[in-house]
C-alpha positions in Angstrom: 103.7 113.6 98.9 104.3 117.3 99.4 103.7 119.9 96.8 107.4 119.8 96.0 106.7 116.2 94.8 109.1 114.7 97.3 107.7 111.7 99.2 108.1 111.5 103.0 108.2 107.7 103.1 109.8 105.5 105.7 111.3 103.2 103.2 113.4 103.3 100.0 114.4 99.9 98.7 114.8 100.8 95.1 112.0 98.6 93.7 108.2 98.4 93.8 106.0 95.5 94.7 102.3 95.5 95.5 103.2 95.5 99.2 105.5 98.5 98.9 102.9 100.5 97.0 100.2 99.6 99.6 102.6 100.6 102.4 103.1 103.9 100.7 99.4 104.5 100.4 98.8 103.5 104.0 101.5 105.9 105.1 100.0 108.7 103.0 96.5 108.0 104.5 97.9 108.2 108.1 99.3 111.6 107.4 96.3 112.9 105.4 93.6 115.0 107.1 90.5 112.8 107.5 88.4 115.7 105.9 90.6 115.8 102.8 89.6 114.0 99.7 92.5 112.8 97.6 92.7 111.7 94.0 95.7 109.6 93.0 96.4 109.0 89.3 98.5 106.0 88.6 99.8 104.1 85.6 98.6 100.6 84.8 101.4 98.5 86.2 100.7 94.9 87.1 101.2 95.6 90.8 98.2 98.0 90.7 96.0 95.3 89.1 96.7 92.7 91.7 93.8 91.3 93.8 95.4 92.6 97.0 95.8 96.1 95.6 92.1 96.1 94.4 90.9 95.1 97.8 92.9 97.9 99.4 91.6 100.3 96.8 88.1 99.7 98.0 89.2 100.2 101.6 91.0 103.5 100.7 87.7 104.8 99.2 86.3 104.7 102.8 89.2 106.9 103.8 88.5 109.4 101.0 91.3 108.3 98.7 90.3 107.7 95.2 92.7 105.9 92.9 92.4 106.4 89.1 94.4 104.2 86.8 95.3 105.4 83.3 94.1 103.4 80.3 96.5 100.5 79.5 98.6 102.5 76.9 98.0 106.2 77.0 101.3 108.0 76.5 99.4 111.3 75.9 98.2 111.1 79.6 101.4 109.9 81.1 103.7 112.8 82.0 106.9 110.6 82.0 106.0 109.4 78.4 105.7 113.1 77.3 109.1 114.0 78.9 110.7 110.9 77.5 109.5 111.8 74.0 110.9 115.3 74.3 114.3 114.1 75.5 114.6 111.7 72.6 113.7 114.5 70.1 116.4 116.8 71.5 
């Protein structure tokens, strides 16, 4: 993902599965400098709790990518929840 928050991904199928998220991470890693340490903060969706994702997460650590998942329900930490609350109030 670039600083403009636009992803340069080779796919866009409109829905997410564990495999799609893993493919996105693998794509990110191939374009990341090996010397760069990356921290990715994610929600707590079921696809991120799958056994396959957890195995890949350990593999990504070796490639200097650390995945942090938010607590199960933490709207104060989730930017989309904050935006959604503001939109509903207006």
